[in-house]
C-alpha positions as YAML, in Angstrom:
chain: A
units: angstrom
residues:
- id: 1
  name: MET
  ca: [3.62, -4.72, 28.59]
- id: 2
  name: GLY
  ca: [6.04, -6.78, 30.63]
- id: 3
  name: ASN
  ca: [9.21, -8.46, 29.55]
- id: 4
  name: GLU
  ca: [9.19, -12.18, 28.95]
- id: 5
  name: GLN
  ca: [10.46, -13.39, 32.33]
- id: 6
  name: SER
  ca: [9.96, -16.58, 34.31]
- id: 7
  name: TYR
  ca: [7.18, -16.48, 36.89]
- id: 8
  name: ASN
  ca: [5.69, -19.05, 39.22]
- id: 9
  name: ILE
  ca: [2.13, -19.15, 37.89]
- id: 10
  name: ALA
  ca: [0.91, -21.30, 40.76]
- id: 11
  name: THR
  ca: [2.17, -18.75, 43.29]
- id: 12
  name: ILE
  ca: [0.57, -15.87, 41.38]
- id: 13
  name: ARG
  ca: [-2.72, -17.77, 41.43]
- id: 14
  name: GLN
  ca: [-2.45, -18.26, 45.21]
- id: 15
  name: LEU
  ca: [-1.62, -14.58, 45.66]
- id: 16
  name: LEU
  ca: [-4.71, -13.42, 43.73]
- id: 17
  name: VAL
  ca: [-6.98, -15.80, 45.65]
- id: 18
  name: ALA
  ca: [-5.58, -14.57, 48.96]
- id: 19
  name: ALA
  ca: [-5.57, -10.87, 48.02]
- id: 20
  name: PHE
  ca: [-9.09, -10.51, 46.60]
- id: 21
  name: THR
  ca: [-12.70, -11.47, 46.95]
- id: 22
  name: PRO
  ca: [-14.69, -11.96, 43.73]
- id: 23
  name: GLU
  ca: [-16.08, -8.42, 44.05]
- id: 24
  name: GLY
  ca: [-12.64, -7.06, 44.92]
- id: 25
  name: LEU
  ca: [-10.99, -8.70, 41.91]
- id: 26
  name: ARG
  ca: [-13.69, -7.37, 39.61]
- id: 27
  name: ARG
  ca: [-13.20, -3.86, 41.05]
- id: 28
  name: PHE
  ca: [-9.40, -4.22, 40.76]
- id: 29
  name: CYS
  ca: [-9.67, -5.02, 37.04]
- id: 30
  name: THR
  ca: [-12.29, -2.34, 36.39]
- id: 31
  name: ASP
  ca: [-10.14, 0.38, 37.96]
- id: 32
  name: SER
  ca: [-7.14, -0.39, 35.74]
- id: 33
  name: PRO
  ca: [-7.25, 0.35, 31.98]
- id: 34
  name: THR
  ca: [-4.71, -2.42, 31.47]
- id: 35
  name: PHE
  ca: [-6.93, -5.14, 32.98]
- id: 36
  name: ARG
  ca: [-10.36, -3.70, 32.28]
- id: 37
  name: PRO
  ca: [-10.90, -5.93, 29.21]
- id: 38
  name: VAL
  ca: [-10.79, -8.99, 31.50]
- id: 39
  name: CYS
  ca: [-14.07, -7.88, 33.07]
- id: 40
  name: ASP
  ca: [-15.83, -8.80, 29.83]
- id: 41
  name: GLU
  ca: [-14.78, -12.41, 30.44]
- id: 42
  name: PHE
  ca: [-16.25, -12.53, 33.96]
- id: 43
  name: ALA
  ca: [-19.66, -14.16, 34.16]
- id: 44
  name: PRO
  ca: [-22.26, -13.02, 36.74]
- id: 45
  name: GLY
  ca: [-21.81, -14.94, 39.97]
- id: 46
  name: GLN
  ca: [-18.57, -16.53, 38.78]
- id: 47
  name: GLY
  ca: [-16.36, -18.01, 41.50]
- id: 48
  name: LEU
  ca: [-13.07, -16.44, 42.54]
- id: 49
  name: ASN
  ca: [-10.93, -19.33, 41.26]
- id: 50
  name: ASP
  ca: [-12.42, -19.12, 37.78]
- id: 51
  name: MET
  ca: [-11.99, -15.35, 37.74]
- id: 52
  name: VAL
  ca: [-8.34, -15.71, 38.76]
- id: 53
  name: ASP
  ca: [-7.80, -18.20, 35.94]
- id: 54
  name: ARG
  ca: [-9.21, -15.64, 33.49]
- id: 55
  name: VAL
  ca: [-6.85, -12.94, 34.76]
- id: 56
  name: ILE
  ca: [-3.81, -15.23, 34.59]
- id: 57
  name: SER
  ca: [-4.67, -16.38, 31.07]
- id: 58
  name: TYR
  ca: [-5.11, -12.75, 29.97]
- id: 59
  name: CYS
  ca: [-1.75, -11.71, 31.45]
- id: 60
  name: GLU
  ca: [0.05, -14.78, 30.12]
- id: 61
  name: THR
  ca: [-0.97, -14.21, 26.49]
- id: 62
  name: ARG
  ca: [-0.17, -10.49, 26.66]
- id: 63
  name: LEU
  ca: [2.97, -10.67, 28.83]
- id: 64
  name: LEU
  ca: [1.44, -8.52, 31.56]
- id: 65
  name: PHE
  ca: [2.68, -10.24, 34.71]
- id: 66
  name: ASP
  ca: [5.04, -7.35, 35.51]
- id: 67
  name: GLN
  ca: [2.17, -4.88, 35.60]
- id: 68
  name: LEU
  ca: [-0.18, -7.29, 37.36]
- id: 69
  name: LEU
  ca: [2.21, -7.80, 40.26]
- id: 70
  name: VAL
  ca: [2.94, -4.10, 40.59]
- id: 71
  name: HIS
  ca: [-0.80, -3.35, 40.82]
- id: 72
  name: VAL
  ca: [-1.46, -6.22, 43.24]
- id: 73
  name: LYS
  ca: [1.38, -5.02, 45.45]
- id: 74
  name: GLY
  ca: [-0.25, -1.60, 45.60]
- id: 75
  name: ALA
  ca: [-3.74, -2.98, 46.23]
- id: 76
  name: ASN
  ca: [-2.82, -5.47, 48.96]
- id: 77
  name: PRO
  ca: [0.79, -5.09, 50.13]
- id: 78
  name: SER
  ca: [0.43, -7.42, 53.12]
- id: 79
  name: GLN
  ca: [-0.68, -10.40, 51.02]
- id: 80
  name: TYR
  ca: [1.88, -9.56, 48.38]
- id: 81
  name: ALA
  ca: [4.63, -9.70, 51.01]
- id: 82
  name: ARG
  ca: [3.56, -13.25, 51.94]
- id: 83
  name: PHE
  ca: [4.17, -14.58, 48.43]
- id: 84
  name: GLU
  ca: [6.85, -12.18, 47.21]
- id: 85
  name: SER
  ca: [9.80, -14.54, 47.65]
- id: 86
  name: SER
  ca: [8.16, -17.24, 45.54]
- id: 87
  name: LEU
  ca: [6.89, -15.16, 42.63]
- id: 88
  name: GLY
  ca: [10.04, -15.37, 40.54]
- id: 89
  name: GLN
  ca: [10.73, -12.01, 38.89]
- id: 90
  name: GLU
  ca: [10.72, -8.90, 41.02]
- id: 91
  name: PRO
  ca: [8.28, -6.43, 39.42]
- id: 92
  name: ARG
  ca: [9.48, -2.97, 38.54]
- id: 93
  name: ALA
  ca: [8.04, -0.11, 40.54]
- id: 94
  name: PRO
  ca: [5.56, 2.12, 38.69]
- id: 95
  name: SER
  ca: [6.96, 5.35, 37.34]
- id: 96
  name: ASN
  ca: [5.54, 8.61, 36.07]
- id: 97
  name: VAL
  ca: [7.70, 8.16, 32.98]
- id: 98
  name: PRO
  ca: [5.94, 6.10, 30.29]
- id: 99
  name: PRO
  ca: [7.51, 2.64, 29.90]
- id: 100
  name: TYR
  ca: [7.87, 3.22, 26.17]
- id: 101
  name: SER
  ca: [11.12, 4.94, 25.23]
- id: 102
  name: LEU
  ca: [12.51, 5.86, 21.85]
- id: 103
  name: SER
  ca: [15.80, 4.54, 20.51]
- id: 104
  name: LYS
  ca: [17.59, 3.93, 17.22]
- id: 105
  name: LYS
  ca: [19.79, 1.12, 15.90]
- id: 106
  name: TYR
  ca: [22.67, 1.65, 13.53]
- id: 107
  name: LEU
  ca: [25.05, -0.13, 11.27]
- id: 108
  name: GLN
  ca: [28.43, 0.98, 12.65]
- id: 109
  name: ILE
  ca: [31.35, 1.27, 10.22]
- id: 110
  name: GLY
  ca: [34.26, 2.81, 12.10]
- id: 111
  name: GLU
  ca: [33.08, 6.21, 13.21]
- id: 112
  name: VAL
  ca: [30.26, 6.29, 10.65]
- id: 113
  name: ARG
  ca: [26.74, 5.26, 11.69]
- id: 114
  name: LEU
  ca: [24.21, 4.21, 9.07]
- id: 115
  name: PRO
  ca: [20.59, 3.72, 10.18]
- id: 116
  name: GLY
  ca: [18.56, 0.64, 9.50]
- id: 117
  name: CYS
  ca: [19.00, -2.80, 8.00]
- id: 118
  name: ILE
  ca: [22.50, -4.12, 7.32]
- id: 119
  name: ILE
  ca: [21.57, -5.77, 4.02]
- id: 120
  name: ARG
  ca: [20.02, -2.60, 2.64]
- id: 121
  name: ASN
  ca: [22.98, -0.48, 3.70]
- id: 122
  name: VAL
  ca: [25.46, -2.91, 2.13]
- id: 123
  name: VAL
  ca: [23.55, -2.82, -1.16]
- id: 124
  name: PHE
  ca: [23.54, 0.97, -1.11]
- id: 125
  name: LEU
  ca: [27.26, 1.09, -0.36]
- id: 126
  name: LEU
  ca: [28.15, -1.37, -3.12]
- id: 127
  name: SER
  ca: [25.91, 0.38, -5.65]
- id: 128
  name: PHE
  ca: [27.33, 3.78, -4.78]
- id: 129
  name: THR
  ca: [30.88, 2.42, -5.08]
- id: 130
  name: CYS
  ca: [30.19, 0.92, -8.52]
- id: 131
  name: ILE
  ca: [28.59, 4.12, -9.80]
- id: 132
  name: LEU
  ca: [31.40, 6.28, -8.46]
- id: 133
  name: SER
  ca: [34.04, 3.98, -9.96]
- id: 134
  name: ALA
  ca: [32.28, 4.01, -13.32]
- id: 135
  name: VAL
  ca: [32.04, 7.80, -13.38]
- id: 136
  name: LEU
  ca: [35.67, 8.31, -12.39]
- id: 137
  name: SER
  ca: [36.96, 5.65, -14.78]
- id: 138
  name: THR
  ca: [34.93, 7.02, -17.69]
- id: 139
  name: GLY
  ca: [36.35, 10.47, -17.05]
- id: 140
  name: LEU
  ca: [39.90, 9.14, -16.99]
- id: 141
  name: LEU
  ca: [39.67, 6.97, -20.12]
- id: 142
  name: GLY
  ca: [40.04, 9.87, -22.52]
- id: 143
  name: SER
  ca: [43.34, 10.88, -20.95]
- id: 144
  name: ALA
  ca: [44.81, 7.38, -20.60]
- id: 145
  name: PRO
  ca: [48.11, 7.29, -22.58]
- id: 146
  name: GLY
  ca: [48.60, 4.57, -25.16]
- id: 147
  name: SER
  ca: [44.99, 3.31, -25.08]
- id: 148
  name: THR
  ca: [43.49, 2.16, -28.40]
- id: 149
  name: PRO
  ca: [39.91, 2.99, -29.50]
- id: 150
  name: ASP
  ca: [38.88, -0.71, -29.30]
- id: 151
  name: VAL
  ca: [40.14, -1.07, -25.75]
- id: 152
  name: GLU
  ca: [38.50, 2.22, -24.78]
- id: 153
  name: ASP
  ca: [35.18, 1.12, -26.26]
- id: 154
  name: LEU
  ca: [35.37, -2.25, -24.51]
- id: 155
  name: LEU
  ca: [36.14, -0.69, -21.13]
- id: 156
  name: LEU
  ca: [33.54, 2.01, -21.59]
- id: 157
  name: ASN
  ca: [30.82, -0.49, -22.49]
- id: 158
  name: GLY
  ca: [31.73, -2.61, -19.49]
- id: 159
  name: LEU
  ca: [31.56, 0.37, -17.17]
- id: 160
  name: LEU
  ca: [28.23, 1.41, -18.64]
- id: 161
  name: TYR
  ca: [26.83, -2.06, -17.97]
- id: 162
  name: VAL
  ca: [28.09, -1.91, -14.37]
- id: 163
  name: THR
  ca: [26.50, 1.52, -13.95]
- id: 164
  name: ALA
  ca: [23.19, 0.33, -15.40]
- id: 165
  name: LEU
  ca: [23.13, -2.72, -13.15]
- id: 166
  name: SER
  ca: [23.95, -0.55, -10.14]
- id: 167
  name: PHE
  ca: [21.03, 1.76, -10.93]
- id: 168
  name: LEU
  ca: [18.73, -1.25, -11.34]
- id: 169
  name: GLY
  ca: [19.94, -2.54, -7.96]
- id: 170
  name: LEU
  ca: [19.16, 0.80, -6.34]
- id: 171
  name: ILE
  ca: [15.69, 0.86, -7.89]
- id: 172
  name: ALA
  ca: [15.04, -2.70, -6.72]
- id: 173
  name: VAL
  ca: [16.07, -1.84, -3.16]
- id: 174
  name: LEU
  ca: [13.76, 1.19, -3.16]
- id: 175
  name: VAL
  ca: [10.76, -0.58, -4.73]
- id: 176
  name: TYR
  ca: [11.04, -3.94, -2.95]
- id: 177
  name: PRO
  ca: [9.65, -2.72, 0.42]
- id: 178
  name: HIS
  ca: [6.56, -1.33, -1.31]
- id: 179
  name: ILE
  ca: [5.97, -4.61, -3.15]
- id: 180
  name: LYS
  ca: [6.26, -6.60, 0.08]
- id: 181
  name: ALA
  ca: [3.82, -4.29, 1.84]
- id: 182
  name: TRP
  ca: [1.35, -4.44, -1.06]
- id: 183
  name: LEU
  ca: [1.39, -8.25, -1.00]
- id: 184
  name: VAL
  ca: [0.77, -8.39, 2.77]
- id: 185
  name: VAL
  ca: [-2.15, -5.94, 2.63]
- id: 186
  name: ARG
  ca: [-3.63, -7.78, -0.36]
- id: 187
  name: GLN
  ca: [-3.38, -11.17, 1.37]
- id: 188
  name: TYR
  ca: [-4.88, -9.74, 4.56]
- id: 189
  name: LYS
  ca: [-7.90, -8.44, 2.64]
- id: 190
  name: ARG
  ca: [-8.35, -11.93, 1.21]
- id: 191
  name: GLY
  ca: [-8.57, -13.39, 4.70]
- id: 192
  name: ARG
  ca: [-5.02, -14.39, 5.50]
- id: 193
  name: ARG
  ca: [-3.89, -13.60, 9.05]
- id: 194
  name: ASP
  ca: [-0.63, -15.53, 9.45]
- id: 195
  name: PHE
  ca: [2.39, -13.46, 8.48]
- id: 196
  name: SER
  ca: [4.79, -14.94, 11.01]
- id: 197
  name: HIS
  ca: [8.50, -14.99, 10.16]
- id: 198
  name: ARG
  ca: [7.89, -12.65, 7.20]
- id: 199
  name: ARG
  ca: [10.81, -10.47, 6.11]
- id: 200
  name: LEU
  ca: [9.13, -7.07, 6.03]
- id: 201
  name: PHE
  ca: [12.12, -4.88, 6.82]
- id: 202
  name: TYR
  ca: [11.58, -1.33, 5.54]
- id: 203
  name: ALA
  ca: [8.13, -2.30, 4.27]
- id: 204
  name: SER
  ca: [5.83, 0.66, 3.66]
- id: 205
  name: LEU
  ca: [2.74, -0.27, 5.70]
- id: 206
  name: LYS
  ca: [1.42, 3.24, 6.26]
- id: 207
  name: ARG
  ca: [-2.27, 3.13, 7.31]
- id: 208
  name: ALA
  ca: [-2.32, -0.64, 6.74]
- id: 209
  name: VAL
  ca: [-5.11, -2.55, 8.49]
- id: 210
  name: LEU
  ca: [-3.57, -5.64, 10.13]
- id: 211
  name: ALA
  ca: [-5.82, -6.02, 13.17]
- id: 212
  name: GLY
  ca: [-5.49, -9.48, 14.71]
- id: 213
  name: ALA
  ca: [-2.69, -10.48, 12.32]
- id: 214
  name: ASN
  ca: [0.00, -12.93, 13.40]
- id: 215
  name: LEU
  ca: [3.30, -11.09, 12.90]
- id: 216
  name: SER
  ca: [5.28, -13.12, 15.40]
- id: 217
  name: GLU
  ca: [9.01, -13.34, 14.63]
- id: 218
  name: ALA
  ca: [8.48, -11.06, 11.60]
- id: 219
  name: ASP
  ca: [11.29, -8.71, 10.59]
- id: 220
  name: LEU
  ca: [9.71, -5.24, 10.72]
- id: 221
  name: SER
  ca: [12.96, -3.37, 11.21]
- id: 222
  name: GLY
  ca: [12.75, 0.07, 9.65]
- id: 223
  name: ALA
  ca: [9.15, -0.53, 8.53]
- id: 224
  name: ASN
  ca: [6.83, 2.44, 8.12]
- id: 225
  name: LEU
  ca: [3.80, 1.58, 10.28]
- id: 226
  name: ARG
  ca: [2.49, 5.11, 10.54]
- id: 227
  name: GLU
  ca: [-1.23, 5.08, 11.48]
- id: 228
  name: ALA
  ca: [-1.33, 1.30, 10.99]
- id: 229
  name: ASP
  ca: [-4.12, -0.64, 12.71]
- id: 230
  name: LEU
  ca: [-2.39, -3.37, 14.75]
- id: 231
  name: THR
  ca: [-5.11, -3.90, 17.35]
- id: 232
  name: GLY
  ca: [-4.83, -7.37, 18.83]
- id: 233
  name: ALA
  ca: [-1.92, -8.28, 16.55]
- id: 234
  name: ASN
  ca: [0.59, -10.88, 17.68]
- id: 235
  name: LEU
  ca: [4.01, -9.21, 17.57]
- id: 236
  name: ARG
  ca: [5.85, -11.64, 19.83]
- id: 237
  name: GLY
  ca: [9.48, -11.82, 18.82]
- id: 238
  name: ALA
  ca: [8.99, -9.35, 15.95]
- id: 239
  name: ASP
  ca: [11.97, -7.13, 15.14]
- id: 240
  name: LEU
  ca: [10.81, -3.51, 15.54]
- id: 241
  name: ARG
  ca: [14.23, -1.86, 15.41]
- id: 242
  name: GLY
  ca: [13.89, 1.50, 13.70]
- id: 243
  name: ALA
  ca: [10.19, 0.99, 12.93]
- id: 244
  name: LYS
  ca: [8.04, 4.12, 12.62]
- id: 245
  name: LEU
  ca: [4.88, 3.68, 14.71]
- id: 246
  name: ILE
  ca: [3.55, 7.24, 14.59]
- id: 247
  name: ARG
  ca: [-0.13, 7.22, 15.59]
- id: 248
  name: ALA
  ca: [-0.25, 3.44, 15.17]
- id: 249
  name: ASN
  ca: [-2.99, 1.59, 17.05]
- id: 250
  name: LEU
  ca: [-1.44, -1.16, 19.20]
- id: 251
  name: ARG
  ca: [-4.38, -1.64, 21.56]
- id: 252
  name: GLY
  ca: [-4.38, -5.23, 22.81]
- id: 253
  name: ALA
  ca: [-1.33, -6.17, 20.74]
- id: 254
  name: MET
  ca: [1.00, -8.85, 22.10]
- id: 255
  name: VAL
  ca: [4.35, -7.06, 22.28]
- id: 256
  name: THR
  ca: [6.91, -6.31, 24.99]
- id: 257
  name: ASN
  ca: [8.28, -3.01, 26.25]
- id: 258
  name: GLY
  ca: [11.71, -4.12, 25.05]
- id: 259
  name: GLN
  ca: [10.45, -4.46, 21.49]
- id: 260
  name: LEU
  ca: [8.68, -1.11, 21.54]
- id: 261
  name: ALA
  ca: [11.76, 0.58, 22.96]
- id: 262
  name: GLN
  ca: [13.62, -0.34, 19.78]
- id: 263
  name: ALA
  ca: [11.15, 1.52, 17.53]
- id: 264
  name: LYS
  ca: [12.36, 4.74, 15.94]
- id: 265
  name: THR
  ca: [9.29, 6.67, 17.08]
- id: 266
  name: LEU
  ca: [6.03, 5.98, 18.93]
- id: 267
  name: LYS
  ca: [4.69, 9.53, 18.77]
- id: 268
  name: GLY
  ca: [0.91, 9.56, 19.09]
- id: 269
  name: ALA
  ca: [0.70, 5.77, 19.19]
- id: 270
  name: THR
  ca: [-1.99, 3.96, 21.16]
- id: 271
  name: MET
  ca: [-0.26, 1.44, 23.40]
- id: 272
  name: PRO
  ca: [-1.43, -2.12, 24.14]
- id: 273
  name: ASP
  ca: [-2.94, -1.05, 27.46]
- id: 274
  name: GLY
  ca: [-4.97, 1.73, 25.76]
- id: 275
  name: THR
  ca: [-2.77, 4.66, 26.79]
- id: 276
  name: LYS
  ca: [-1.84, 7.15, 24.08]
- id: 277
  name: LEU
  ca: [1.59, 8.69, 23.78]
- id: 278
  name: GLU
  ca: [1.92, 12.35, 22.86]
...
């Protein structure tokens, strides 16, 4: 997938018309796994201009102009050179290294790095601090000089309440992602497809079927999407920082390389262009 950059669509259209015949454009798309699905939209005997419009529409919705221009440059370098200065974004040269890299995001506190969502980490830190304070204070109460039994009981009860609330907070943080995931899967089975702008950070969506779902601008940071079916899903603008996409199916999904690079792991995932990472 290409990054969302500004291109001159009119110039790209002129380039494709100049670089290919109808048969040549059909062969060009057939030979590339990335553009092969466009061939299903070509009608027998269809004119070159209509075919070019189909290719441009396909690349525009899937953010594939980077890859399109790289392939066109390889197929017809002389025509590409004619229009190169007017295309807009210079395409990246193809590489033997897969365009999907693995990276992690952290919450940095001094020299300490904590993985994942800031809100979740803050809750954990506050809860841990409360529990630790309660334990230490309870242990010190018995040795506090001059303390009366009533004061000790009052302080002890207060610390016990704080400890109980802290434990409840920890349980809520741990259970909440599973509840969010359960609601999304349930709504999807009932026919809902629009989950845009949903806050699904750390949601447990393992093996979830969300094919064709609209997850644009959704917060999926830290989400477990292991073996999830995301074929044709709209992930434009979705936050995938720290997401686990092990063996997930992203074939035809609308997502950029930049987004996928932020995932924690893509091991065994099927990419939008049909390639499978090992």
